[in-house]
Kinemage of the C-alpha trace (Angstrom):
@kinemage 1
@onewidth
@group {chain A} dominant
@subgroup {mainchain}
@vectorlist {calphas} color= white
{ca unk a 1} P 0.000 0.000 0.000
{ca unk a 2} L 1.433 3.378 -1.027
{ca unk a 3} L 1.683 6.367 1.304
{ca unk a 4} L -1.130 8.089 -0.600
{ca unk a 5} L -3.418 5.071 -0.139
{ca unk a 6} L -2.495 4.885 3.550
{ca unk a 7} L -3.301 8.585 3.979
{ca unk a 8} L -6.648 8.150 2.215
{ca unk a 9} L -7.492 5.138 4.370
{ca unk a 10} L -6.595 7.040 7.544
{ca unk a 11} L -8.727 9.982 6.420
{ca unk a 12} L -11.701 7.688 5.756
{ca unk a 13} L -11.351 6.009 9.160
{ca unk a 14} L -11.111 9.391 10.887
{ca unk a 15} L -14.146 10.641 8.998
{ca unk a 16} L -16.195 7.567 9.938
{ca unk a 17} L -15.157 7.996 13.567
{ca unk a 18} L -16.200 11.636 13.549
{ca unk a 19} L -19.550 10.815 11.970
{ca unk a 20} L -20.191 8.086 14.546
{ca unk a 21} L -19.340 10.466 17.408
{ca unk a 22} L -21.578 13.178 15.971
{ca unk a 23} L -24.439 10.680 15.680
{ca unk a 24} L -23.984 9.659 19.326
{ca unk a 25} L -23.794 13.302 20.359
{ca unk a 26} L -27.097 14.072 18.639
{ca unk a 27} L -28.716 11.019 20.232
{ca unk a 28} L -27.502 12.171 23.656
{ca unk a 29} L -28.970 15.652 23.108
{ca unk a 30} L -32.331 14.185 22.089
{ca unk a 31} L -32.530 11.953 25.157
{ca unk a 32} L -31.558 14.823 27.452
{ca unk a 33} L -34.346 16.868 25.906
{ca unk a 34} L -36.815 14.017 26.456
{ca unk a 35} L -35.753 13.598 30.103
{ca unk a 36} L -36.000 17.350 30.644
{ca unk a 37} L -39.458 17.409 29.086
{ca unk a 38} L -40.615 14.856 31.682
{ca unk a 39} L -39.342 17.138 34.457
{ca unk a 40} L -40.933 20.220 32.901
{ca unk a 41} L -44.159 18.299 32.359
{ca unk a 42} L -44.238 17.243 36.022
{ca unk a 43} L -43.541 20.854 37.061
{ca unk a 44} L -46.333 22.157 34.809
{ca unk a 45} L -48.796 19.612 36.214
{ca unk a 46} L -47.748 20.528 39.747
{ca unk a 47} L -48.275 24.255 39.160
{ca unk a 48} L -51.602 23.807 37.415
{ca unk a 49} L -52.954 21.396 40.033
{ca unk a 50} L -51.783 23.682 42.845
{ca unk a 51} L -53.548 26.656 41.236
{ca unk a 52} L -56.672 24.610 40.695
{ca unk a 53} L -56.738 23.479 44.316
{ca unk a 54} L -56.298 27.001 45.578
{ca unk a 55} L -59.161 28.012 43.309
{ca unk a 56} L -61.453 25.457 44.971
{ca unk a 57} L -61.006 22.509 42.628
{ca unk a 58} L -61.992 18.957 43.528
{ca unk a 59} L -60.114 16.733 45.985
{ca unk a 60} L -58.847 14.524 43.139
{ca unk a 61} L -56.496 17.389 42.242
{ca unk a 62} L -54.609 16.619 45.437
{ca unk a 63} L -53.694 13.223 44.069
{ca unk a 64} L -52.508 14.794 40.818
{ca unk a 65} L -50.434 17.418 42.640
{ca unk a 66} L -48.847 14.805 44.917
{ca unk a 67} L -47.896 12.645 41.947
{ca unk a 68} L -46.481 15.632 40.055
{ca unk a 69} L -44.575 16.848 43.100
{ca unk a 70} L -43.001 13.443 43.711
{ca unk a 71} L -42.256 13.164 39.977
{ca unk a 72} L -40.349 16.456 40.093
{ca unk a 73} L -38.395 15.298 43.126
{ca unk a 74} L -37.513 11.994 41.452
{ca unk a 75} L -36.508 13.730 38.224
{ca unk a 76} L -34.314 16.237 40.044
{ca unk a 77} L -32.709 13.557 42.197
{ca unk a 78} L -31.860 11.372 39.230
{ca unk a 79} L -30.643 14.375 37.221
{ca unk a 80} L -28.327 15.153 40.092
{ca unk a 81} L -27.125 11.548 40.244
{ca unk a 82} L -26.458 11.264 36.502
{ca unk a 83} L -24.843 14.696 36.272
{ca unk a 84} L -22.655 14.008 39.298
{ca unk a 85} L -20.977 11.172 37.406
{ca unk a 86} L -19.523 13.515 34.804
{ca unk a 87} L -19.344 17.030 36.275
{ca unk a 88} L -20.245 19.262 39.179
{ca unk a 89} L -24.040 19.898 39.179
{ca unk a 90} L -24.656 23.556 38.290
{ca unk a 91} L -20.876 24.086 38.674
{ca unk a 92} L -21.151 23.753 42.467
{ca unk a 93} L -18.255 21.701 43.936
{ca unk a 94} L -20.412 19.415 46.010
{ca unk a 95} L -18.455 16.574 47.657
{ca unk a 96} L -18.542 13.224 45.864
{ca unk a 97} L -19.612 14.701 42.553
{ca unk a 98} L -17.754 14.835 39.187
{ca unk a 99} L -16.823 11.271 40.016
{ca unk a 100} L -15.299 10.272 36.660
{ca unk a 101} L -12.991 13.307 36.294
{ca unk a 102} L -11.876 13.119 39.926
{ca unk a 103} L -11.562 9.346 40.127
{ca unk a 104} L -10.242 8.814 36.594
{ca unk a 105} L -6.932 7.271 37.640
{ca unk a 106} L -8.561 5.042 40.244
{ca unk a 107} L -11.118 3.911 37.674
{ca unk a 108} L -8.318 3.095 35.236
{ca unk a 109} L -6.471 1.112 37.875
{ca unk a 110} L -9.639 -0.737 38.863
{ca unk a 111} L -10.401 -1.457 35.202
{ca unk a 112} L -6.886 -2.823 34.683
{ca unk a 113} L -7.172 -5.012 37.774
{ca unk a 114} L -10.581 -6.239 36.662
{ca unk a 115} L -9.266 -7.165 33.212
{ca unk a 116} L -6.210 -8.857 34.713
{ca unk a 117} L -8.266 -10.902 37.164
{ca unk a 118} L -11.144 -11.888 34.922
{ca unk a 119} L -9.620 -11.993 31.440
{ca unk a 120} L -5.843 -12.364 31.671
{ca unk a 121} L -5.535 -15.270 34.069
{ca unk a 122} L -3.916 -18.441 32.758
{ca unk a 123} L -6.843 -20.611 33.783
{ca unk a 124} L -9.389 -18.391 32.031
{ca unk a 125} L -7.333 -18.197 28.826
{ca unk a 126} L -6.720 -21.953 28.703
{ca unk a 127} L -10.393 -22.732 29.322
{ca unk a 128} L -11.499 -20.257 26.676
{ca unk a 129} L -9.149 -21.708 24.061
{ca unk a 130} L -10.155 -25.245 25.027
{ca unk a 131} L -13.827 -24.414 24.584
{ca unk a 132} L -13.306 -22.769 21.196
{ca unk a 133} L -11.718 -25.929 19.679
{ca unk a 134} L -9.272 -23.646 17.903
{ca unk a 135} L -7.371 -26.227 15.838
{ca unk a 136} L -10.498 -27.854 14.370
{ca unk a 137} L -12.085 -24.536 13.468
{ca unk a 138} L -8.809 -23.278 11.984
{ca unk a 139} L -8.462 -26.484 9.971
{ca unk a 140} L -12.005 -26.294 8.621
{ca unk a 141} L -11.450 -22.657 7.697
{ca unk a 142} L -8.102 -23.262 5.967
{ca unk a 143} L -9.411 -26.307 4.089
{ca unk a 144} L -11.624 -24.007 2.009
{ca unk a 145} L -9.684 -22.833 -1.065
{ca unk a 146} L -11.032 -19.286 -0.872
{ca unk a 147} L -9.758 -18.920 2.702
{ca unk a 148} L -6.339 -20.416 1.994
{ca unk a 149} L -6.098 -18.101 -1.025
{ca unk a 150} L -6.890 -15.163 1.229
{ca unk a 151} L -4.193 -16.181 3.715
{ca unk a 152} L -1.726 -16.645 0.854
{ca unk a 153} L -2.528 -13.165 -0.411
{ca unk a 154} L -1.987 -11.670 3.033
{ca unk a 155} L 1.309 -13.531 3.425
{ca unk a 156} L 2.390 -12.255 0.015
{ca unk a 157} L 1.542 -8.714 1.085
{ca unk a 158} L 3.626 -9.107 4.242
{ca unk a 159} L 6.537 -10.545 2.245
{ca unk a 160} L 6.370 -7.679 -0.253
{ca unk a 161} L 6.313 -5.141 2.546
{ca unk a 162} L 9.186 -6.752 4.425
{ca unk a 163} L 11.351 -7.171 1.331
{ca unk a 164} L 10.655 -3.598 0.216
{ca unk a 165} L 11.482 -2.102 3.611
{ca unk a 166} L 14.788 -3.966 3.995
{ca unk a 167} L 17.800 -2.096 2.669
{ca unk a 168} L 19.861 -4.090 0.178
{ca unk a 169} L 23.186 -3.159 1.731
{ca unk a 170} L 22.017 -4.262 5.191
{ca unk a 171} L 20.796 -7.637 3.921
{ca unk a 172} L 23.977 -8.179 1.923
{ca unk a 173} L 26.055 -7.399 4.998
{ca unk a 174} L 24.041 -9.903 7.034
{ca unk a 175} L 24.410 -12.525 4.315
{ca unk a 176} L 28.151 -12.007 4.224
{ca unk a 177} L 28.416 -12.166 8.003
{ca unk a 178} L 25.971 -14.977 8.700
{ca unk a 179} L 26.397 -17.124 5.606
{ca unk a 180} L 29.443 -16.424 3.465
{ca unk a 181} L 31.958 -15.917 6.261
{ca unk a 182} L 30.702 -18.906 8.220
{ca unk a 183} L 31.051 -21.070 5.150
{ca unk a 184} L 34.534 -19.704 4.516
{ca unk a 185} L 35.559 -20.101 8.176
{ca unk a 186} L 35.056 -23.867 8.106
{ca unk a 187} L 37.567 -26.189 6.475
{ca unk a 188} L 36.353 -27.540 3.164
{ca unk a 189} L 38.710 -30.502 2.988
{ca unk a 190} L 37.175 -32.933 5.525
{ca unk a 191} L 33.526 -32.527 4.411
{ca unk a 192} L 34.508 -32.709 0.739
{ca unk a 193} L 36.585 -35.792 1.526
{ca unk a 194} L 33.607 -37.473 3.196
{ca unk a 195} L 31.376 -36.669 0.226
{ca unk a 196} L 33.974 -37.932 -2.269
{ca unk a 197} L 34.526 -41.134 -0.261
{ca unk a 198} L 30.793 -41.791 -0.225
{ca unk a 199} L 30.533 -41.161 -3.974
{ca unk a 200} L 33.408 -43.540 -4.735
{ca unk a 201} L 32.083 -46.161 -2.333
{ca unk a 202} L 28.648 -46.097 -3.972
{ca unk a 203} L 30.156 -46.091 -7.465
{ca unk a 204} L 28.212 -42.952 -8.339
{ca unk a 205} L 31.298 -41.509 -10.038
{ca unk a 206} L 31.344 -44.219 -12.704
{ca unk a 207} L 28.866 -42.375 -14.904
{ca unk a 208} L 31.125 -39.342 -14.876
{ca unk a 209} L 34.152 -41.512 -15.637
{ca unk a 210} L 32.231 -43.132 -18.495
{ca unk a 211} L 31.408 -39.713 -19.888
{ca unk a 212} L 35.050 -38.574 -19.687
{ca unk a 213} L 36.266 -41.787 -21.352
{ca unk a 214} L 33.710 -41.428 -24.133
{ca unk a 215} L 34.715 -37.842 -24.763
{ca unk a 216} L 38.426 -38.725 -24.661
{ca unk a 217} L 38.026 -41.516 -27.232
{ca unk a 218} L 35.900 -39.317 -29.498
{ca unk a 219} L 38.463 -36.522 -29.333
{ca unk a 220} L 41.347 -38.843 -30.202
{ca unk a 221} L 39.300 -40.389 -33.014
{ca unk a 222} L 38.303 -37.046 -34.490
{ca unk a 223} L 41.688 -35.314 -34.099
{ca unk a 224} L 44.148 -37.675 -35.830
{ca unk a 225} L 45.855 -34.811 -37.649
{ca unk a 226} L 46.423 -32.956 -34.383
{ca unk a 227} L 47.977 -36.011 -32.717
{ca unk a 228} L 50.205 -36.683 -35.711
{ca unk a 229} L 51.347 -33.083 -35.803
{ca unk a 230} L 52.248 -33.082 -32.115
{ca unk a 231} L 54.287 -36.306 -32.425
{ca unk a 232} L 56.100 -35.173 -35.560
{ca unk a 233} L 56.929 -31.809 -34.026
{ca unk a 234} L 58.598 -33.598 -31.111
{ca unk a 235} L 60.739 -35.793 -33.378
{ca unk a 236} L 64.512 -35.041 -33.722
{ca unk a 237} L 65.474 -32.736 -36.548
{ca unk a 238} L 67.850 -35.308 -38.017
{ca unk a 239} L 65.090 -37.966 -38.242
{ca unk a 240} L 63.840 -38.660 -41.798
{ca unk a 241} L 60.349 -37.445 -42.616
{ca unk a 242} L 58.929 -40.860 -43.500
{ca unk a 243} L 60.224 -42.260 -40.191
{ca unk a 244} L 58.470 -39.474 -38.299
{ca unk a 245} L 55.250 -40.233 -40.135
{ca unk a 246} L 55.497 -43.961 -39.391
{ca unk a 247} L 56.204 -43.234 -35.736
{ca unk a 248} L 53.325 -40.737 -35.518
{ca unk a 249} L 50.904 -43.242 -37.069
{ca unk a 250} L 52.039 -45.886 -34.591
{ca unk a 251} L 51.643 -43.530 -31.634
{ca unk a 252} L 48.207 -42.470 -32.819
{ca unk a 253} L 47.091 -46.077 -33.219
{ca unk a 254} L 48.306 -46.936 -29.719
{ca unk a 255} L 46.618 -43.884 -28.201
{ca unk a 256} L 43.371 -44.656 -30.038
{ca unk a 257} L 43.492 -48.306 -28.942
{ca unk a 258} L 44.191 -47.260 -25.355
{ca unk a 259} L 41.299 -44.800 -25.341
{ca unk a 260} L 38.980 -47.439 -26.781
{ca unk a 261} L 40.062 -50.026 -24.210
{ca unk a 262} L 39.465 -47.601 -21.333
{ca unk a 263} L 36.084 -46.699 -22.843
{ca unk a 264} L 34.731 -50.256 -23.244
{ca unk a 265} L 36.401 -52.090 -20.336
{ca unk a 266} L 34.794 -51.246 -16.960
{ca unk a 267} L 37.634 -53.121 -15.200
{ca unk a 268} L 40.454 -51.511 -17.140
{ca unk a 269} L 43.592 -50.883 -15.026
{ca unk a 270} L 43.291 -47.187 -15.834
{ca unk a 271} L 39.828 -47.068 -14.329
{ca unk a 272} L 40.977 -49.061 -11.295
{ca unk a 273} L 43.916 -46.713 -10.847
{ca unk a 274} L 41.526 -43.779 -10.987
{ca unk a 275} L 39.315 -45.377 -8.318
{ca unk a 276} L 42.385 -45.943 -6.077
{ca unk a 277} L 43.444 -42.348 -6.605
{ca unk a 278} L 40.014 -40.980 -5.727
{ca unk a 279} L 39.817 -43.199 -2.630
{ca unk a 280} L 43.227 -42.071 -1.412
{ca unk a 281} L 42.485 -38.462 -2.256
{ca unk a 282} L 39.204 -38.582 -0.320
{ca unk a 283} L 41.078 -39.980 2.687
{ca unk a 284} L 43.829 -37.352 2.406
{ca unk a 285} L 41.211 -34.575 2.305
{ca unk a 286} L 39.957 -35.799 5.687
{ca unk a 287} L 43.186 -36.594 7.578
{ca unk a 288} L 46.250 -35.330 5.709
{ca unk a 289} L 47.092 -31.827 6.928
{ca unk a 290} L 49.061 -30.915 3.816
{ca unk a 291} L 46.178 -31.870 1.534
{ca unk a 292} L 43.717 -30.040 3.789
{ca unk a 293} L 45.917 -26.939 3.682
{ca unk a 294} L 46.103 -27.067 -0.101
{ca unk a 295} L 42.299 -27.415 -0.237
{ca unk a 296} L 42.053 -24.296 1.930
{ca unk a 297} L 44.307 -22.419 -0.477
{ca unk a 298} L 42.108 -23.448 -3.377
{ca unk a 299} L 39.037 -22.396 -1.373
{ca unk a 300} L 40.432 -18.921 -0.756
{ca unk a 301} L 41.372 -18.557 -4.423
{ca unk a 302} L 37.810 -19.448 -5.374
{ca unk a 303} L 36.176 -17.188 -2.781
{ca unk a 304} L 38.420 -14.210 -3.531
{ca unk a 305} L 37.866 -14.460 -7.252
{ca unk a 306} L 36.135 -11.283 -8.523
{ca unk a 307} L 33.363 -13.244 -10.210
{ca unk a 308} L 32.592 -15.139 -7.006
{ca unk a 309} L 32.573 -11.910 -4.995
{ca unk a 310} L 30.226 -10.386 -7.544
{ca unk a 311} L 27.969 -13.435 -7.264
{ca unk a 312} L 27.846 -13.168 -3.452
{ca unk a 313} L 27.092 -9.456 -3.667
{ca unk a 314} L 24.274 -9.944 -6.151
{ca unk a 315} L 22.726 -12.942 -4.362
{ca unk a 316} L 20.280 -10.816 -2.355
{ca unk a 317} L 19.298 -8.709 -5.355
{ca unk a 318} L 18.482 -11.878 -7.280
{ca unk a 319} L 16.606 -13.430 -4.351
{ca unk a 320} L 14.727 -10.167 -3.751
{ca unk a 321} L 13.601 -9.942 -7.359
{ca unk a 322} L 12.471 -13.573 -7.305
{ca unk a 323} L 10.523 -13.071 -4.066
{ca unk a 324} L 8.808 -9.898 -5.268
{ca unk a 325} L 7.907 -11.446 -8.604
{ca unk a 326} L 6.537 -14.590 -6.960
{ca unk a 327} L 4.661 -12.628 -4.286
{ca unk a 328} L 2.988 -10.282 -6.771
{ca unk a 329} L 1.894 -12.999 -9.219
{ca unk a 330} L -1.167 -14.932 -7.950
{ca unk a 331} L -0.345 -17.743 -10.367
{ca unk a 332} L 3.301 -18.068 -9.334
{ca unk a 333} L 4.572 -21.469 -8.270
{ca unk a 334} L 5.455 -20.123 -4.810
{ca unk a 335} L 1.953 -18.838 -4.083
{ca unk a 336} L 0.258 -21.896 -5.550
{ca unk a 337} L 2.392 -24.228 -3.459
{ca unk a 338} L 1.797 -22.149 -0.343
{ca unk a 339} L -1.963 -22.223 -0.925
{ca unk a 340} L -1.910 -25.972 -1.512
{ca unk a 341} L 0.127 -26.467 1.660
{ca unk a 342} L -2.379 -24.433 3.652
{ca unk a 343} L -5.279 -26.490 2.284
{ca unk a 344} L -3.488 -29.727 3.185
{ca unk a 345} L -2.732 -28.355 6.640
{ca unk a 346} L -6.399 -27.489 7.097
{ca unk a 347} L -7.452 -30.978 6.018
{ca unk a 348} L -4.994 -32.547 8.447
{ca unk a 349} L -6.169 -30.349 11.298
{ca unk a 350} L -9.752 -31.304 10.534
{ca unk a 351} L -9.164 -35.064 10.473
{ca unk a 352} L -6.007 -35.766 12.485
{ca unk a 353} L -6.922 -35.894 16.169
{ca unk a 354} L -3.337 -36.219 17.522
{ca unk a 355} L -2.141 -33.262 15.419
{ca unk a 356} L -5.147 -31.205 16.452
{ca unk a 357} L -4.467 -31.969 20.108
{ca unk a 358} L -0.845 -30.856 19.688
{ca unk a 359} L -1.870 -27.595 18.034
{ca unk a 360} L -4.433 -26.895 20.762
{ca unk a 361} L -1.810 -27.569 23.416
{ca unk a 362} L 0.713 -25.307 21.680
{ca unk a 363} L -1.853 -22.516 21.397
{ca unk a 364} L -2.762 -22.845 25.069
{ca unk a 365} L 0.884 -22.869 26.112
{ca unk a 366} L 1.679 -19.798 24.027
{ca unk a 367} L -1.330 -17.889 25.351
{ca unk a 368} L -0.549 -18.953 28.913
{ca unk a 369} L 3.066 -17.845 28.486
{ca unk a 370} L 2.001 -14.448 27.152
{ca unk a 371} L -0.544 -13.982 29.930
{ca unk a 372} L 1.803 -15.236 32.631
{ca unk a 373} L 4.704 -13.027 31.591
{ca unk a 374} L 3.053 -9.965 30.098
{ca unk a 375} L -0.268 -9.589 31.925
{ca unk a 376} L 1.138 -6.756 34.007
{ca unk a 377} L 2.319 -4.939 30.888
{ca unk a 378} L -1.110 -5.353 29.294
{ca unk a 379} L -2.946 -4.004 32.312
{ca unk a 380} L -0.366 -1.236 32.664
{ca unk a 381} L -1.255 -0.237 29.122
{ca unk a 382} L -4.850 0.325 30.277
{ca unk a 383} L -3.936 2.253 33.424
{ca unk a 384} L -1.259 4.366 31.726
{ca unk a 385} L -3.592 5.204 28.857
{ca unk a 386} L -6.350 6.305 31.225
{ca unk a 387} L -3.876 8.348 33.271
{ca unk a 388} L -2.790 10.239 30.149
{ca unk a 389} L -6.366 11.214 29.326
{ca unk a 390} L -7.549 14.688 30.234
{ca unk a 391} L -10.094 14.481 33.081
{ca unk a 392} L -12.776 16.587 31.387
{ca unk a 393} L -12.204 14.914 28.045
{ca unk a 394} L -12.525 11.510 29.715
{ca unk a 395} L -15.852 12.516 31.215
{ca unk a 396} L -17.074 13.699 27.823
{ca unk a 397} L -16.000 10.464 26.127
{ca unk a 398} L -17.663 8.272 28.722
{ca unk a 399} L -20.825 10.360 28.678
{ca unk a 400} L -20.908 10.162 24.901
{ca unk a 401} L -20.837 6.369 25.096
{ca unk a 402} L -23.311 5.739 27.944
{ca unk a 403} L -25.007 9.097 28.567
{ca unk a 404} L -27.942 8.376 26.269
{ca unk a 405} L -28.886 5.259 28.227
{ca unk a 406} L -28.417 7.093 31.532
{ca unk a 407} L -31.121 9.556 30.526
{ca unk a 408} L -33.633 6.730 30.941
{ca unk a 409} L -32.750 6.826 34.655
{ca unk a 410} L -34.020 10.393 34.771
{ca unk a 411} L -37.168 9.431 32.858
{ca unk a 412} L -37.775 6.427 35.083
{ca unk a 413} L -37.104 8.564 38.146
{ca unk a 414} L -39.830 10.947 37.097
{ca unk a 415} L -42.338 8.186 36.429
{ca unk a 416} L -41.471 6.067 39.466
{ca unk a 417} L -41.369 9.168 41.692
{ca unk a 418} L -44.833 10.215 40.508
{ca unk a 419} L -46.252 6.749 41.182
{ca unk a 420} L -44.583 6.597 44.586
{ca unk a 421} L -45.877 10.054 45.489
{ca unk a 422} L -49.369 9.093 44.378
{ca unk a 423} L -49.236 5.902 46.431
{ca unk a 424} L -48.000 7.698 49.547
{ca unk a 425} L -50.618 10.433 49.228
{ca unk a 426} L -53.345 7.831 48.702
{ca unk a 427} L -52.311 5.859 51.779
{ca unk a 428} L -52.162 9.037 53.817
{ca unk a 429} L -55.673 10.025 52.731
{ca unk a 430} L -57.039 6.579 53.581
{ca unk a 431} L -55.398 6.447 56.999
{ca unk a 432} L -55.947 9.998 58.064
């Protein structure tokens, strides 16, 4: 994702957040207006019933006034209670009011302790994971091609991001330190000797020897003129020409016959001598210090060769290009194999009970380790975050989230107060 796309995404998220907050703010205002209308309604009924009674109205007006009076008291009491959670009522610093701004840090600490005790305990986490049957559900989810393709796409995105962020010079330095120098630091002789001894023992080198013998015979056969020229050039200057030609023909025939014999005879002394040489050479590479030292000299000559150094330096660039190409192409062999592996893993998790039990145990152990070692850090994150909040801003945020529902307390207080006042007045009239 480019920086422009990230900025646009962040802007959209911020805009949605602002719209959601504005919607909650409007809902809070409406509910406050409704709760206030209940209080004003009770006050209006109280005033009208009081005026009617003073004007000689019927006794039933007493019941109405008592209900309205108690409704006003209930509405005012609950308004005070709800307001006291977030601010000082009417700006008066009454003790034990503005509870959230004044007790913000204590509330954050209590919230952190509550989360730690009820959510971040090892027993709770293990039981929750055990009840979710994580491995089976994960297996069933991964077994669906569309889900494994989605995971593969996300992995490819992560790989692209990681490869893009890494600096080439840093990766090359790590490769040289962690790979190239470690390979160079170890002696090549003994491991090469073991490999060569194994190859000779198994007879795997015979195919290579056969190929060399075939090529040698074909070269001798096809280069008679070259062989003759070499022999004749080595002849003494006083030797007659025809003698040189006879000698060259004889040498060529012997060389050709020798090459043919080595080619067709698997037990030829030349081949046996070569086997003995390779066996002894493999042994010397492992135990003979002089041979090992010469192998080290050859190693350094190879490693210090400019072409080899260029190859080591360009290894990361080549690997990076291959990774990016494979990660960006949905049809690449790497992504297809990864998706197939995920599907097979999902199928195994769905049907292999022992594997599923292992995965569940691993997940529980990992979660328990995280909770056991980092629960304090997680709860500290809650308490520290709450402590950094501004007290008034905290009150506004909390009120924005729950204030609308709290207005029903005021409404219920008005209604319940009116009914209670009516009941008390009725009882009083009956008894007295």
